[in-house]
N, C-alpha and C positions, 0 to 999 in steps of 0.2 A: 181527375183521372183521364187517361187517354181513351179515345174511342176504340172500339173493336174493329179490326180491319177485315180479315179474311177467314172464312170457314170453307174447307175443301174436303173432297173425299179422300180417305186414307187408303191403305193397301187392301186388296181383296182378301177376304178371309180364306177362300179356297183357291190354291194356285192352279194355273192352267196346266194341262197335261195333254200332250199330243196323242190323239186316238183316231181311228178311222173305222168306226162301226158303220156298216152300210144299212142304216135305218133312217127313216124320214119322219120328222115330226112336223106335221103340216099345221100352220097357224095362219090366220088371215091377216094380211098387211094391206092397208089402203093407202094409196097416194092421194094426198089432199093438198090443195094449194095453201100452204102455210109457210111462214118464215122459219129460220133456224130455231131449234128448241134445245133446251138443256136436258132435263129429265122429264119425260112426258108420261102421262098415264099409260100403262102397259109396259113400260120399261122396267128393268131390274138393276138396282145399284148394288145390293148386297144379298148374299145367301143368308137365310134365317140363321141366327146364332150371334156371333160377335160382330159388332159394327164399330169401326174406327174411323174418325175424321181427323183432319189436321187443322189446328187453330194457330194462326200466326198474326203477328203485329199487335197482340194484346199487351196491356200493361202488366208489368211483373214487379215483384217485391215481396218482402217478408210478410206483409199484411194483405197481399192481393191474392184472390182465389178465382180460378176459372173452372167452369163445369160445362158439360155437354148435355142438352136435353132434347128429347124427341116429343113432339106434340101431335095431336090430331089436327084436322083442318080448322077447328075452332080455337085452337091454342091450348087445349087441355093437355097437361103434361102426362106422357105415357112412360117415359124412362128418364132417369137422372143419373149421370155418371158420378163417380167419386170425385172429391176435390182434386183439381189440377190433373185430371185424367180425361182423355177424350175417347175412351173406349167404353162401349156399353155391351154387357153380356146378356145372352139368352133373349135376343130380340126376335119376336115372332114375325111372320110374314104380314105385310101391310104397307099402307102408304102413310108417310109421316112428313112433318116439317122439322128440320134440325136447326137448333140455335146454339151459338156459343155465348155463354153468360160470364162476364168478368166483373168483380165487385170487390170492395174492401170491407173491413169489419163494420164500418158505420152504415153501410148500405146493403147488408146481407139480406137478399130476398127470400131466404129460407125455402129454396127450391124443393118440391116434393111431388111425387106422383099424385095426380088428381088436382094439383094446383093449375093456375092459368098463367101462361107465359106473358099474356098481354098486361099483367100487373107489373111487369118488370120494365123500368124506364128504358126508352130507346137508347140512352147513353151507355147502357151496360150490356147490350146484346147485339149480336151480329144480325145482318139480314138473313132471313131463313133460307134454307136449301131444301127443295123437295127431295124426299128420300123414299125409294121403293125397296122393300125387303121381300124376297120371294123364297118359296120352298123349291126343292129339287123338282124339275119338270122335264129333264132330258137324261136318258141313260144310254145314249148311243154315241154322243160326240158329233152327230150330224145335225146341223142347224139349218132349217128350211122354212120358208114362209110362202103363202099363196098371195097372188097379186089380184086385186079387184078394184074397179072404179078408176082405173088409170086412164088419163086423157091421152089422146093421140093427136098431136099437133105437129105440123110440118117443122122439122128442125129440132124437135124435142128429143133430148137424150135422157135415158133412164139408167140409173146406177143403183146397186144394192151395197149397203155399207154394214160391216160387222164391227161393233165396238165392244170394249169391256164395260164394266159397270160404271166407270167414271167418264165414259164418253170418248175414250181414246180410240181412234180408228185402227183396227187390226187388219182389215182386208177390204178390198173393193172389187166387185165382180159385176158381170152383166146379168147374172141370174141370182135369185134369192136363196141359194143353197151354199152352205159352207161346211166342209168336212175336215176331219182330222184334228178336232179341238177337244182338249181334255177338260178336266175339272175346272170350273170357274163360272164367272158371271158374264153373260154376253147379251147384246141387243142388236137386232137387225133393223136398219132404217132404209127407206126408199128415198132416193134423191133424183129429182127431175130438174132439168135446166135447159135453157136455150143453147143449142149447139153453136149458134152463131154469136152468142154473147160471151160473157166472162163469168167464170166460176172460181171462187177463191176457197182455199183451205181444204179442198177435197183431195187428201193425200194420207197415206198410212202414217201413223204416229201423231197426226193432228187430232184436234178434238172436234166432234160432230157439231158442237155449238159454234164453231168458227167457220162453218161452211156458209158462204154467201155469194152474191153476184147477180147477174142479170137474169131475171125470171127464174130464180132458184126456189124450188119447193122441197121441203124435207118432211117426210111423214113422221108421225109418232113412232117410237120404237116398240118392238116386240121383244120381251125379255126371256132369257133362257138361263136356267141354273143346271149345269151339267154335273152329274154325280156318277162317277165311274170307279171301278177298282183300278189300282195301279200296282202291279206286282214287281218286286225286285228280289234278286237272289244273291246271297253272299256265300263265299266258299272259304273253308278253313281246312288246313291239313298240316302234316309235319314238314319241317324243313329238311329232314334227312330220313333215309330209309335204308334197308338192307335187302339185297337180292334174296328172294325166297321167304321173306318175313312179311306177313300181311300188315297193312296200315289202313287208317280210316280217313276219308274226307267227310266233313260235316257241311251239308247244304242247308242254309236257312232261308225260307221263302216268307216274305213279309208283304202285306198289303198297305201301301202308302197312300191309297186313294180314299174316296169318301163313300164308297159303296162296297158291299161284300161281293166276293166272287160268285159266279154262277156257272154251272157246267163243269167240264173237265179242265183241270190245271195240269200242264205237262212240263216236267223238268227234263232237259236233255243234257247229257255229259258225254262228250267224245273223248275217251281215254287215249292218251298218247301210246304209240307203239312201245312195247316193253312193260306195260301194265296190263294185268288180266283181271277182269271183273270177278269178284267172289260173291258179293251179296249187297242188297240195298234194302233198307227198312226205315220206316217212319210211321207215325200214327196216321192211319188212313191212306198211306201211300202204298202203291204196288210198283215194283221195279223189275226190269228185265233187260237183257243185253242182246244186241245183234252185232256180232263182231266187236269192234271197239266202241260202239255207240250204246250207252246205257240210257234207258228211258224210264222215268218214274211218273206215275199219274195219280191224281186224287180227284174225287168228286165232292169232297168235303169243302164247305164254304169257308173261306179265309176272310175274317172280318177286318175292317179298317182299324188301324192303330191297335191291333191285338198282338199277342206274342207271336213270334215267328213259328212257322211250321217246319219241323226239322226232319231231314233225311240223313241217315248214316250210310255212307257208301264205302264198302270194304274192297280193297284191291290187293293184288300180289305183284310186286316187281319181279320181272324175270331177267333183267339185265341192268347193268350199271348205267348211269347217265344223269343228266339234269332234266327233269320232267316239269313242263309248265302245263297247267290244266285249268280250264274254266268250265262253267255250266251256264245254261240259259233257261228262262221260264217263260211260258206263254199260256194263253187261254184264260178261262174263268171269267170271260167278259172283257178282258184286256187283250186287244189284238196286237199290241206292240210288244214283241219279245224283249226281255231284259237279260243282259249278259253279266255274269258275276265278275268279281275280281279274279286275277290269275294267282294260282298257288304254285310256287316252285318247290320241288322236292328233289334233293340230290341223293341218288341211290348208289350205295357203295357195296362192294363185296362183303361177305361175312367176315367176322374177325378171325384171324389166324396168327399163330406165333411166327416170329421172324428172328432166327438166331444168328447173331454175328459174334465173331471171336476176335479178340485182340491179344497181342503177345508182347511182353517186355522182358528185357534181360540186360546184363551188364555189357558195356562197350568193350571191356577187356577182361581177360581171365588169365590164370596161371596154370601151367602144366602141373597136375597132381593135386590141385586145390579145387574142391567142389564149388559150383555156383548154381544159381536157381534161375529158371524161366518162370514167369507168372503168366498164366493163361486165364483170361476173363471171358466167360460166355454171357452175353447180354441178350435179352429178349426185347427187340424194338418193334415187335408186332402189335396186333390189336387183341390178342388172346394169349392166355398162359399156355405153356406146353401141356400136352394132354396126359402126362404121366407115363407115356411110352419111353422107350430107351433113347437117351441122348448120347451120342458117341463123338468123342474128340480123338483125333488121330494126329500124332506128331512123329515124322520120320527124322530121327536125330542124325545130323551129319557124321560122316566118318571122322574119327578123332575125338568124339565124345562118347562116354559110356553112361547108360541109364543107371541111376542110383535109386531114386524113389519118385513116386507121384502121390500127392495128397490133396484133399479138398473135401469139404463137407458133403457127404453123400456120394462121393466119387470113388470108383475102384479102378486102379491103374495097374497095367502090366506091360511087359515089353517082349517082343519077339524079334531078335536081332536088333536092328536100329529102329524098328517101328514100335512106338509107345501108343497104347490104346487106353483111354479112360472113359468109363461109362457111368451113367446115373439114371435112375427113374424118378428123381425128385422133380417136382413141378417148379418151373421158373416162371414167375409172374410177369405180367406186362411191365416193361421198364425195369424189371429185376435183373439180377446178375448172379453168377456162380463162379467161384475162383478155384483154380488148380495150381498148385506149386509143384513144378517139375525140377528135380535136382539131378545134375549131371556132373561127370568128372572128365576134364580134358586130359587126353593122353599124349597129345603132340601139339607143337606150336603151329600157328597158321591162322587164317581167317575163316570162320565158320558162319554160314547163313542158314537160318532156320525159320520155318513157318509151321502153322498147325491149321486144322480145319475141323468144323463141327457140322453134324447132321442129325435129324431125328426130332422126337418130341412133338410131332405134328407138323413140322416144317419140312416140306418135301425138297427144299433146295439145300445145297451145301455152301457153307461160308468159309473162306480161307482168310487167315489172319494176315496182318502186316508182316514184313520181313524184319528179323532181328539179326544184326551183324555183330559178332564178337571176335575180337582179336585175341588169340591165345599166345601169351608170352612164356618165355622160359622160366624155370624155377629161380627164386630170388637168391642174390649173393651180395656180400658187402663190396663197397668200392671206396677206398681210402684216398683222400686228398690232403695236402699239407699246405697251410698258409703261414708265412713267417712275417712278423712285423718287428720294427725296431726304430730307433731315432735316426733322423737324417744327419744330426751333428752330435758330437761328444767331445769331452775334454780329457787331455792326457791326465792320468792319475785318478780320474773320477769314474766309478763303476757305472755301467748302464746295462739294460736288459733287452733280450730278444724274447718275443712270445711266439711259440710254435703251437699252432692249432690244428689238430687232426680231425677231419670231418669224414663221416660215413655217408656218402651220397648214393649208396647202393640200395638194394631191396631187401637186405637181411642184416641182422646185427653181426659184428665180428665174433670170431671164436678162435681161441688159442692166442699165442704170443704176438703182440704188435711191437715193432722196433722202429725207433727214430734215431737217425745218425746225422751229426753236424760236424763238418771239418772246419774248426775255428781258424780264421786267417791269421798269419803271422802278424805280430804287433798287438794282438789281443790275448789276454791271459784268462783261462777258465777260472771262475770263482765258484759257481754253484749252479745246479739245475734242479727244479722241483716241479711237481704236478701231482694231483690226486691219483693215487694208484700207480704212479710211475716210479721206477728205480733208475737213477742216473749215475754215470761215472765218466771220467775222462782219462785217456792215455795220450800224453803229449797234447797235440792240438785236436785229437779226435774225441768227441763226446758221443756216448750211446745211452739212450733211455728206452726201457722196456716196460710193458704192462700186459697182464692177463685179463684185465677188466674188459667186459664186452662194451663196444661202442654201438649204441642203438642206431636204427635207420634214421637218418637226418639228425643224428646226435653228433656231439663233438667232445674232445678232451684236449686240455691245454697243458703246455710245459713252459715255465719261465726260466730262461737261461741268462745267468748274470756273468758278465765279463768285465775285465779292467784293461783300458787302452794304455799301452806302454810308450807309444810314440805317435807323433802326428802323421796325418796322411789320409788317403781314401781307402776304405776297406769294403769288399763285396762279400756277402755271406748268404748261403742257402742251406737247406737240410732236405732229408728224404725220409719216407715212411714205407714200410712193407709188412706183410703178415696179416694175422687175424682172419685168414680165409681169403684174402686178396693177394694173389701171387704176383701181381704187377706192381713194382716199386713206383712211387709217386714222388717227384722232386718239387720242392716248394719254389715260390718266386724268389728273386734276388732282393736283398736289402742292402742299399748303399748308404754308408755312414761316413761322414767327413770328421776326422779326429783333429781337433784344434788344440793349440797350446793352452796353458793355464791362463785364466782371465786376469786382467788388470783394470784398474779404474782409468777413466779418461775425463778430465775436468775441462769444462768450457764455461766462460763467463760472459754475461750480457749486462749492459748498462742502460738505464733509462733515466730521464730527467726532464724538466720543463724546457720549452722552447724559448720562454722569456722569463726575466726576473727583474727585480727592482733593487736599486742601491739601498743597502741597509736592511733589507727584508730577507730573512733566512729562506732557503729552499732545499729540497732533498734530491739526492741521487739514489737510485735503487740498483744494487749490484746483486745479480742472481747467478749462483754457481750451480751448474748441472753436472751430474755424473752420468755420461753416456757410455761408460765402459762396461765391463763384464763382471766387475766385482766391486764391493763397497770400498771406500777410501780407508786408509789406515794412517795414523800419525798426524802431524801438524799440516794444516792447509794455510797458505799465506796469500792474502790479497793485497796488492799495492796499487795506490792511486796518487799520482803526482798532480796536485791541483795547480791550475794556471795562476800566475800572479794576478791579483785583484780579487781572488776568492780566499776566504779565511776559513779554516777548519773549525767547526763548532763541536760536533760529536759524531760517533759512529756506533751503531747497535745492530744486533741480530742474535737469534737464539744460538748460544754456544760461542759467539764471537767476542773478541776483545780488540778494541781499536785505539790507536794513538796517532798523534801527528808530530812530525819533526820538520819545521819549516813548512814547505809546501807539500811534503810527502806524508801521506796517510797510510799506515800499515794496520791490517786486521788479520788476526790469526784465530784458528779453531782446531780443536782435536776431536770434535764430534764427527763420527763417521757419516758420510753421505752414501746412501744405498744406491744400487744400480737403478738408473732412471730417476733417482731422487734429486731434490734441489735444496739449497740453503740460501737465505736472503740477508743482505746487509743494507741498512738505511744510513746514508751518509748525509749529514746536515752541514751546509756551508753558508757563509754570509758574503754577498758581493759588496766590495768597498768602492767600486768605481764602475762607470758605464763601459760597455764594450761587448765584443763577441768572444765567448769562451768555448774552446773545444777541449773535451776531456775524455780520457780512456782509463781503463784499469786492467790489471793482469792477475792471474792466479797460478800458483805452483804448489807442489807437495801432495800429501795424502796418498802417496804410492804411485802417483802419476809422474813419470820422469820428464815429461814435457811441460812447457809453459803455454798458457792460453791468454791472449789479449782480447779484451772486449771490443765491441763496436764503439765508435766515437759518438758523443752527445754534444750538440751545439746549442748554447743558450745565449740569447741576446739580453744584456743587462741594461735596463732603462733607468732614467732619473726617478727620484722619489716623487709621488703625486702631491699637488698642492691645490687648495681651493682658489676660485676666481670669482669675485663678486661683481654683479652688474645690477643696475637699478633702472626701472622705468617708472616715470611719473605721469599721472593722468589727472585731469580736472576739467571743469566746465569751461566753455568758451565765453559764456556770459554769466553775469551775476547781478544782484541788486543790492544797493547800499542798505545795510542793516539786516540782510538775510544771510544766515550761515550757508556755506557750501563746503564741499569735501575735496581734498586731494587724496589720491590713492597712490602709495609708494610700494612698488613690487620689487623686492630684493631677490635676485636669482643667483644660484651657485653654478657657474659654467665651467668650473675647474675639474680636476681629476681626483679630488678627495673632499670629504666632508669638512665644513668649517670647524674651527676649534677656538675657544676663548670668546671674548666680548666682541660684538659687532655694534658699530656706532653709525647712526644715520643723522645727518645735520641738514636743516632747512632754514635759511635766512629769509624770513617773510618780508616782502616789500612794505615800506611805510604806507599806511592806509589799510593794511590787513592785520587784524588782531587774532592771536592764537586763542582757540576755544578749548580743544582737546585733541589728544592723539591716542590711538589704541591699535592693538594687533596682538595675535596669539604669542605670548612670551615677551612682548615689547613693553617698555616703560618710557613714557614721553613726558618732557617738561620744556618750559620756555624761559629764557632770560632775555628780556627785551624782545627784539624781533627774531632772535635765534632759537629755533626749536631743536631739541636733541632727543632722539629715541635710541635706547640701547637694549640688547638682548644677549643672553648667554646660551640660548638654544642653538644647537648645531643645525646648519642647513645642509641636507644631503646633496650629493652630486646630482645635478639635473632638477633639483627641487627649488621652491621659492617660498618667501614669507612676505606677508602683506601688512602694511600700516595704513590706517585711515586717519588723515589729519583734517580736523574741522577748524575753519577760520571764519571770521566775521569781517566783511568789508565796511569801513566807516567813511571812506571817501570814494567818490566816483573816479574812474580813470581806467587806464589800460595797464594791467599788472603782468609782468613776466617773472616766473618763479622756477628755480631748479633746486635739486637736493643732491647730497653726496653720501657715499657709504665707505667705510674702511673697517679694518680689523678682521677677526675670525680666522687669522692665519695668513692674511694677505698683507701686502705692503702697499702703501700709498692710498690716495682717495680715488673713487670712481664716481663721476658726476652723472646725474640723470639727464634726460632730455628736458627742454624748457617748455613750460605750459603757459600759454597766454590767455588771460581772462579779462574781458571788458566789463567793468562794473558800472552800471547805470543808476540813475536816480529812480526812486519808487514812482510808479505811474499814478498812484492815488494821492499824491501830494500836489496841491495847487498853491504855488507860492504867492499868488495874488498879483495885484498891479500896484506898483509904487508910483505915486504922483506927488508934485509940489503942492 
């Protein structure tokens, strides 16, 4: 277990508080020639009650326990703290020795009051600290001591030092009196030293135990426990108030000191201008005001740590504004006044209604047609209207006539152009009330209108926004006519015009509507129809009439059918009138080009390969298109004169019949080809010789009086493809007598077609090499004497190869050159391989021995 290191004083139980009571407590302080002391007899380290020390550097762990004990001078234990706690409660005044004891479970000393600390091994306890606990002995905060027995030596300097209970220097003076100190533990020491020598540590915040130097003497300390009352006041109040309405401040006076108050306690509150004192009350308190200053006093004692003593202060705000207010407390034995927190209250005027009016209406109106204004009265104030009369006034502009005014609780009437609406209904805060004002416009023009509201407790008048309305004339129909028709037509084929009558006015039509169309020469009237329309023609003039009304933005259509008699350009329009619209409207012009009757137009295109091969058929594709204006009729004839060197094989196509006479191929069809339709012929030929062939075809008939020749197709005819065999032979450069080795024969097709039929490979082995075996995919090998023959009927494709492995056995040593050849498969002649040279040596494991006579 680690040794215990340090035990030091903890925090003072009673905090220091600044006070300045002018009282003197005279105690005797002797200067004696002694060295620096820590805590001497007569000093005070703690006020009676709770004692806390600081233990540091001790061993720690889950099974380690530390305790604080106080003993008397002989070691008898007077107080024992709880485990791992260095605070002792309810310690009475006296002189003690303090120990820190740290131990584990195996060495538990079982500390108890009445036991002796000397029985605890020195390994488990700290060095003792002398500890003096004192009762209250000062109620003024003025600390003073008398001096006696002081030496007077030339050069001697005398100082008086005030420390706290732990020896920390708080003040140094030339006289032994210190004032203005509040609750706490204090000690006064006398310090004498040689003014010509050195003194160390004599400074505020150092410890008295550290004062040393040349001829330095420190007396024993004289202890003081200051116990004073400490008054504080807090203030509470509302954040908002209203002019003329009382509100309360609550003042709470508390004693945070260690002694009860004595004598008169005074609370002072200077009210801001704009607040008037009404009353002040509290248990034991008496309150009065002098101008804006309110003073409350009590002689009742306020105990430390007791409930606050409460004062209720009532005021009346007389004006609006933001009021900040504090209070202060003094007396009762506490001569340091304490000021409360500040309370801010915003005082506003009393709630009142605030009426505003808004107005809406249409942007446009029509003479003779009623329209409405909407008037909305809103209360944006802080109080409802008071039930008194609310009056809305609207002076209607000239050109408008009052019809009616309605709204829940409202009564409306008019005198000339002035409309007045009144109500006694209450309009709540943020509430609204609506009036609908109906008027009739009597003349066109632009009218601007506003309204205003007053009353209900709101002394101001509110005018609405401006509403502008444009009054238009009474509605009437407005007829327009749109004419549509084709841009082209054909002689003898009927076509139609569409005449659309639109009403773009502001009223439906009434009475007869008449449409007139002067049909141009070259067009013949056929018919005209339309829902509700009655149509007829006299010569080239067509007239259609209807009594059916055409609604606003509505339309009605007529379909006019005509027949063109001759080709040319015709321009046509029409007009409409009536139905309440007295102004005739002429339609747009429609331009139509009349064309002659349609005919077919045949064109032919030809396609084919750019290359061909002698003896191999190929196709020409002949495509016949009808780019005319009508389908074909009758027989269509296609003619193709084949160049010499091409032989006709066949010709086919849906509906087509083809035949050849010499080099001329003729195909005919009676199947109609529709406009923009096509028909296709496939023509098969065989080239009989090489060369370049240029070929065209032509088409006639089907109602097309012209002939069309196709594009030319050029085809290069090449010779028929053949295979070409090549062979590569590979083998070792060296071998050994009696040890088999391999030749590899690779047969490749470098021609333009696959091989066909039997392929034969021959290899004449040199004397000294014996054939063992030969194999390869599809190959059959045999030997007659030294000649090895391998044959296959498998085809070798263009660019492909086939491999034979030939196994031989050398029986004689020597240098052997060997080649092979290939033929067949559709080729003519033999093709020899390269030569392979192999040097056959004797076996190395044979010792022929030595031959002697």
